[in-house]
C-alpha positions, 0 to 999 in steps of 0.5 A: 499499500502506497503512502497516502501523503508524500513529503519531499523538498524542492529548493527551500520548499517543503512539499506535501503531497496528497497521494490517495487519488483513488480515494479522491485525496480524502482525509483520514486520521492517518493523512491528518497525522502524516500532514502534521508530521511533515509540517513539523520537520519542515518547521524545524528545518532552517533551510525550508522557507515555504510549504506547499500543499498539492494533490495527486490525480484529477481532484484535490480533496473531496472531504473527510474519509467518511468510511472512517467516520461511519466506523467510528459513529458508535465510539464517541471518544474516537470521533472526538479524536478524529474531529479534534486532531484534524482541527489542531492540524489545520490550526497548526497549518494556519499558525505555522511559521512558514507561509502555506501555499495551497495548489488545487485542481478538480473538486475541493469540497467539505474537508477539503476546502477546510483544508484549503482555507487553512493555507495562506495563498491559494493557487487554483487551476481552471478546473478547480470547484469549491464547495461545503457539502456538509449539509448535504449529508446532515454534517457539521463542518468540524475542521474550522470551516464555518469560521474561516468561510465567514472571515473570508467571504462574509456571513451571508456568502458563507451561509449561502455556501454552507446551506446550499452545498453548491459548488463555485467555479474557480473565477467565482471562488476568487471573486469571493476572496477564497482563491489568489491565482487562477492558472491553467491546469497544466501549469498549476503545480510549477506556478505554485511551486514558482511562487513559493521559490520567490517567497524563499528569496525573502527573510525567513523571520520577516515573513513569519512576523507578517503572517503573525500580524495578519493572523493575530491582528484579525482578532484585535481592535484597531489600536491593539492591531497598530500596536502589535504592528509597531512592536513587530517593526521595532523588533525587526529593525536591529536584525541582521536581515534588516541590515542586509536589506537596507545594504542591498538597497543602497547597493542596488543588489539583490539581498541574501538573507540568512535569517 
C-alpha cells in the first residue's frame, strides 16, 4: 500500500502531496497525522522557507474519509479524537511560522475546502470547483470551515455556500476571496512552486512576523492592531536581515537573507 501523503523538498520549499487519488484524496486520521509530521519537520528545518500543499490525481480533496467516520459512529471518544486532531492539524498550518501555499485542481469540497482555507495563499487550476458539502449529508463542519469561510467571504456568502452545498467555479471563488491565482491546469504545480521559490528569497523571520500580524491582528481592535504592528517593526529593525536588506538597497543588488 502506497503512502497516502508524500513529503519532499525542492529547493527551499517543503512539499506535502496528498497521494490517495483513488479515494479522491479524502482525509483520514492517518492523513492528518502525516501532514502534521511533515509540517513539523519542515518548520524545524532552517533551510525551508515555504510549504506547498498539493494533490495527486484529478481532484484536490473531496473531504473527510466518510468510511472511517462511519466506522467510528459508535465510539464517541474516537469520533472526538478524529475531529479534534483534524482541527488541530489545520490550525497548526494556519499558525505555522512558514507561509503555506496550496494548489487546487478539480474538486475541493467539505474537508478539502477546510484544508484549503487553513492555508495562506491559494492557486486554483481552471478546473477547480469549491464547495461545502456538509449540509448535503447532515454533517456539520468540524475543521474550522464555518469560521474561516465567514471570515473570508462574509457571513451571508458563507451561509449561502454552507446551506446550499453548491459548488463555486474557480472564477467565482476568486471573486469571493477564497482564491488568489487561477492558472491553466497544466501549469498549476509549476506556478505554485515558482511562487514558493519567490517567497524563499525573502527573510524567513520577516515573513513569519507578517503572517503572525495578519493572523493575530484579525481578532483585535484597531488600536491593538497598530500596537502589535509597531512592536513587531521595532523588534525587526536591529536584525541582521534588515541590515542586509538596507545594504542591498543602497548597493542596488538583491539581498541575501540568512535568517
